[in-house]
N, C-alpha and C positions, 0 to 999 in steps of 0.2 A: 365537606364539599370536595369531590374528587377533582383532579387537574383537568380533566376533560370538561367538567361542569363550569370550572372558572374561565377556561378558554372561551366557551361559548358565551358565557355571560359578559366577558370583556368585549368580545367582537360585537355583540348586540348594542352595548352601550356605545361604542365608538361609532357604529353604523348609524344609530339614531341621532347622536349628536352631529355627525357630519352633515346628514340629510336636513336636520332642523336648520342648522347654522347657514348651510349653503342655500337653501330654499329661501330662508329669511333675507339673506343678502341679495339674491336675485329679485325678489318682490320689491324689496326697498330700493334697489339701484344705488346702493351706497358707494360701491367701487367706481361705478360709471360716473356718478356725480362727482366724486372726488377727482377724477381724471379731468372732467370737463372744467371744473373750477381751476385745476391747475393750469390748463391750457389758456383759460381766459385771463389768468395773472401773467402768465409767461409771454404771450402774444400781445404785447403793447409796445407803443413807440416812446420808450424811455431808455436812457442810457443803462447798459448792462442787461437788457433784456434779451431773450433768445434770438430775436428778429431784428434788432435795431441796426446792427452793423450791415446786414444783408439789404435792408430797406435802403439806407444811404448809399450803397454801391452794390447793386445787384450782380451776383456772380455769373448767371446764365448769359451766354452771347445772344444779342439781339441784332437781327439783320433787317435792313430797310432795302426793299426792291422797288425799283421804279420802272413801270411799264408805259411807253408812250403810244399814241395814236397817230401814226404817220398819214397824212391826207395825200391820196393819190390822184385825185381828180379836181384840183382847186378851179382850173379855168372852166371846165364843164359845169361845175356847181355855181359859179358866180355868173357865168354868162348865159347858160341855158337852163338853170334851175335844176340840173340833175341831181339825183340823190348823192350825197356825199359818200365816198368810199374811203375807209380807214383800214390800215394794217397795224396790228400790235406789234411792237418791237420792245423786247426786254427779255429778261430783267437785267438792269444795271443795278448791282448789288453793293451795298456799303455795310460795313460793320458799324452798328450804333453803340456808342458808349454813353452810358447814362449815370450820372452822379447827382446827388443831392448836396448842394452847397450852402454855406452859410447856416448850417443847421443850429437852432438854438431853441431851448425850452421857454415857453412864454405862459403867462397867467398862472404862475405858481406850479409849473410842471404839468398842467392840465392839457396843454396844447404844445405843438411843436411847429416851428416856421422854417421853411427850406425854399431854394430855388432849384428848379429841375434843369440841369445842363445836359444838352445833348451834343456829342461830336460824332462825326462821320468820316469813315476811312474806306476808300474804294477797294473792292476786292475783284480783281481781274478774273480770277479762276471761277468765279461764281457769276460771271456777267457774260453777255453775248457779244460784247464789242467793247471798244475804247470810247468812253464819253467825249474825250477831247477831239475825236476824229468823226464819230457818227453823226450825221445830219438828220434833222427831223423837221419836216413840213407841218406846222400846226397853226393854231389860231394866234393871231397877233394880239395878246392879251392887253399890252399898254394901249394900243390903239383902240381897242373896244372899251377900256376903262375911261379914256379921255371922252370918246364919243358918247358914252353912256351919261357922263357928268354934265356934258353940254346939250343934252337932247331937249331941254327947255328953253334954250337960248338960239334961236335960228341965226342971228348975225354972228355970234360967236362960234356956232358950229359951222357956218359957211367959211369963216376965217381959217379955222383948224382944217377943214376939208382942203383948203388950197395948200396949206402947209404939207398936209400928208402926201398930196400929189407932187409937190415939189421935192419932198424928201425921199419918195418912193416907198413910203410906209402904206402898206396895203392892209387888207383884213386878214391875210395869213402872212407867215414868215417862215423862213427856213434857218435853223440855228443848229449849233452842236448841242448835245445833250448836256455838256458842262455848262454851256451858257443858259439853256433853259432852266437848269436847276439852280446854279450858283450865282447866276447874274451877268448881264452885259449892259453896256450904255445904250439906251434907247434914243434914236435921233429925235423922235417926236417929243419925248420927255424933256430932252435937252433944250429944245425950242420953247417949250412951254414954261421952262424954269426961268426964262427971262421975264416972264410976267408974273409968275407966282412961285412960292416955294413948294417944289415937288421933288420926290426922290428920282433922280435921272438914271438910276440903275434898276433894272427889273430881273427878277429871277424867282422862280417857284419856291425855292429854298434859301433865297437871299438873306444874308445875316442870321441864318439859323444853324450854321455849324460853329459849335463852341458857344452858343448863346442859350439863353433860358427865355420862358414864356411868362415871367414875372413871379412874384412872391406868393407861394401857397402856405396857408396855415391849416394844420391837420389836428384832428381829434386823436389823442393817443389810445383811447380805447380802455383807459383805467377805470373810468366812471361806468361805462357800459360797453361790453365787449362788441356790441353790434355797430358801435361808432368807430371801431378801430380803422384808422387811415382814411376817415371821411374828411372831405374838403370842408372847412369852416369858413375860409374867406380866399378870394383870388384878387390879387392886386388890391387888397384892402376892401373889397366889396363882398358883402354877403349875398347880393343878388346882381344879376347882369342888368344892362340897360339897352340891350340890342333889339329886344322883341316887344310885343304889344300886350302881353299879359304877364301877371305875376308867376303864374305856374310855368310859363315858357322861360322866364327869367331866372328861375329857381336854380340854384348850384345844389345838385344832389350827389351823394355817394363819394366815392374815392376818385382819385385820378387814374385808376387802372393799374397801379402797381401794388396794392395792398388790399386784401379783402379779409373780413372776419372769419374766425374759426367757427366750426360747428354749423356748416351751412346746410340749408334746407332746400329740397327740391322745389318746393312750392313758393319760395320767395323770390322776388325780383332784385337783381343786382343793377345798381345804379352807378353810372361812370360820368364824371364831368370831363369833357375834352375841349380844351381851348381851340383846336384845330377846326371844330365845328360849331364853335361859340354856344355850346348848349350841352345840357346832360342828356343822356340816353339811358334806357334801361334794357336788360336782357333777361331772358327767361331760360328755365331748364329745358333741354332737348333730349339728352340721352347719357346713359352711363358709358364711360370709356376708361382705357387704362393706358397709362404712359409710364415705360420703364418700370413696370411692376407696380406702379402706384395708382390706386383707383381714383377716378375723378368724375365730377359732374361737369357736362357741357352745356355752357350758357351761350345762347346767341340773341341778337337783337331781332325781335318779331317784325313782321310786315308793318305793324301799327306805329312804329317809331317814325317812319318816313311817310305815313299815310297822308292822304289829302284830308283837309278838313271835313269834307263829305263823309269820308270813311271813318275818320277819327276826329270828332269835333274838338278834341283837347288840343289838336295841332292847330287851330286856327290862330293861336298867338305867334306862331312862326310865318305867318303872312306879312310881308314886308308893308304892304297896303292892302286893303279889301280887293283891290283889282290885281295884286301880284301874288296870287295863291297858286302855286304849282301842283301838278298832279301827284300821285301816290309814286314814292321812291325818290323824290327830289327835295332838296332844301336849299333855298336860295340864301347864301351866306353873305351877300353884299354889305348889310349893316355893319359887319366886323371886317370887311375887306375894303374899307374906304370907298365904298359905293361901286366897285368894280362888279360887273354882272356875273359873279362866280356862283355856280351852283354845285352843290355836293350831292353824291349818290353813292350806292355801292357799285363795284365794278361791273362794267357792261349792263348797267341799269338792273342788276339783280334786285329782285323784289319790287321792281317798278312796273309801271303799266307798259303794255305791250307796245303802244304807240311810239314810246321813246326808243325802244329796240328796233323797231321796223323803220324809223326815220333815218338810221345810219347803217349802211352796209358794212358789215365787218363786226357787228355786235353779236355775241353769243353767251349769254349769261348761263352760268353752271355753278350749281351749289357747291361742288367740291373745290372749285377754283376762286370762287368770288364771295363766299360766305364768310363773315366775321364771327369769331367764336373764342371763347375762354374755356380752357380745361382747368378746373379748380379741385384740388382735394378737398373733400367736404370736411374732414376732421381739423385740418390745419388752416385752410383758406389759401394754402400756397398754389401759386400758378405753375402748373407742370408743362402747360403748352398754350400757345395763343397765336392767333392770326388776326391782326387788325387790317381791314381792307376798306379803302375809300377812294373815290374817283372824283377828279376835278374836271368841271364842265364849264362852258361859257354859253350864256343864253344869247343866241342870234335873234334879231329882229330888225324891223325897218327903223331907221332913225332920222327924223326930220333934219335937213341941213347936210346930210352925207349921201350924195348920189349913189355911191357904191352899194349902199344897202337897200336901194329901192326894189330889187328884184328877190329879195330874201323873205322868206316866211319864218315865223318863230320856230326856232329850232334848238334844241339842247345839243350842243356840240361837245364831244368828249376830247379832253386834252391829254390826260394820263391818269393812271391810278397807282397807288402805293399798296404794298404788302409788307406790313411789319410783323415779323415772326420771332418767336422765341420757343425754345424747348429747354426744360430744366437739364442742367449739366449733371454728369455722373456723380460728382462729389456731393452736390446737393441732394440728389435723388437718394443717395445712401443715407444721408442724415434724415431725410423725411421718412425712409422706410424704417430706420432704427426707431424713431419717435412713435411712428404708427405701431411697431411691434410692442413697444412698452405700453402704449394706450390699450392695445388689444389684450395683453396679458393682464394688465390690472383690471380693465373693465370686465373681463371674462374669468377673473379669479374665483367669483362664486360658482361659476359653472364647474371649474375644476374641483371645488370642495364637493359639489353635488355628485360629480363624476366618481371621486373617491368614496363618497358614501354609498353610491350604487355598487361599487366593487366589493366594499365591505358587506353590503346586503347580500350580494351573491355568495360570499364566503360564508356568511352566518346561515343561510338557507342550506348550503350543502352540509355544514357541520350538524344543523339541526336534524336533517334527513338522516345523516349516518348514525347519529345517537338513537333516533327513534327506531331505526332498523335494527341496530345491535340489541335494544331492549326487548324487541319482539322475538328475536332468536333465543333468548334466555328463557322466555316463557314457554317456547315450544320443546324445550329439552325433555326427553323421556328417561327416567331412571330405571334400570333392569337389575335382576337378582345377581348374586355373585356367581362366578363360573363354577365354584365347586358345588353348588347346590342345585344341580342340573337333574339328578335322578329323582324318581317319583317315591312317595312314601311306601308304596306297597312293594317297591323292590328291596326293601330292607326289613330286617327282623331283629328282634332283641333276644339276646341269649346271655346267660350268665358266663362270666369268664372261665368258671369250672363249674364242676358238678354242683358244687355248693357255693352259693353266693358268699362272697367275703364282704365284711364290713369294715369300713374305715372309720376309725373314732372321729376323724375330722370331716371327711368328705362323704360318708355314707357308703353305700354299696356300690360296687363297680358294675357297670352294665356293659356288656360288649356288643357292638354292632357288627353284624356279619352278613354278607350277602346271602339272600334267600335262595337256596338251592332249588333246582327243578326236581320234582319227585320222579323217582326212577320206576320204570315200569317192570 
């Protein structure tokens, strides 16, 4: 076997081996399965795992923006029933620091308990003004909370109405942003505290700076990666007791800080949020990219806050059968000590048009008021998020309070929040590195197939050249020697001499001489 034949044979064997092995690995998904199993084992809430420390203290900066609705025609609204006019003022931006405190493994390491502590620091450079100076005219929430609690008792209501007049406590109030957020002593609450135990200080974020919302117990994800970060209990409860159905009281999904790896576009993402006193779900909307990291965008659909007529599953969120609000609203008074607080998306986004039309100054826009999560589908890491929610007060006539007699039922906006986060550069670099490793290992069979393809091309070229050379050899024509070009008739035989001589060994010598032309 020649060297050329050995080379051809070796290339053919290597080519066949690479293609068979590569295609076999592609079909069996061995490498992809291996990497997915590694991710499932690495992304768990246990000491020493890849994600545990960042889960306890998330590195990306979180910003909380507050936007207030300043009422500009209070007298016209109360005295003549004019449409209320509001002007949005904000943002007042705070850096939000999140940590998980008192973290401990429970139930033999299958679950982990923690307290979610939040702290806020004001950022003047990201805000429209000074919260200690800027005044906002808005709904007097303490007064409405008291009136709503006493609406079933005419005599108590009449007494409190007299107190409100004497204290100058009306249906609206003007306070600084700091007071509205972090608290101020309310004169009506102070008067009522002489009769019953009530909190005399009111603020939308009162006692929420440097505090937590109770103990959470999470599943680690070791038993099932789909349970990674899911809330098992909150304040020791597996179910809530605010609503009227088991489904509405269910605690589903995570707390919004962790999501399982290997996300699918067709799945629903569930989040339990104590601020809304319920769980909500989000669905895939579109593919996006953040800092070079691919992500799926999940958003809450209209059905989350739909009316019971539009989504019968939401009937359990009706406080009573007669207190069912329309699409886009959620009355959260059961978990707000009976105050007539209504939650919605900003500017009544995804809500019924009648709520938008009732307030001049509402202008819902998807790009400014949509809540969404951008999650990397491989790791489940949050690469960008915007959580947006609006606080409203339900206005209505209340027996015993003359100031409300000219009012029609109105959902009055107070403020909305925009909680934002974008993955930081260092975390993005780590995610990109991990995704590169996952991609290389998962696509390793394709590399083998690619090498096999290259070797196949080389094999075909060598085979073609060998076949071509073989054909050239077959076509070669052998011709006579150059010295045998004369014709036989051009030569004659003649003896060397007149008498032929004999050689005892070689016989008779015969001379060959050129044949001469006959002379004329």
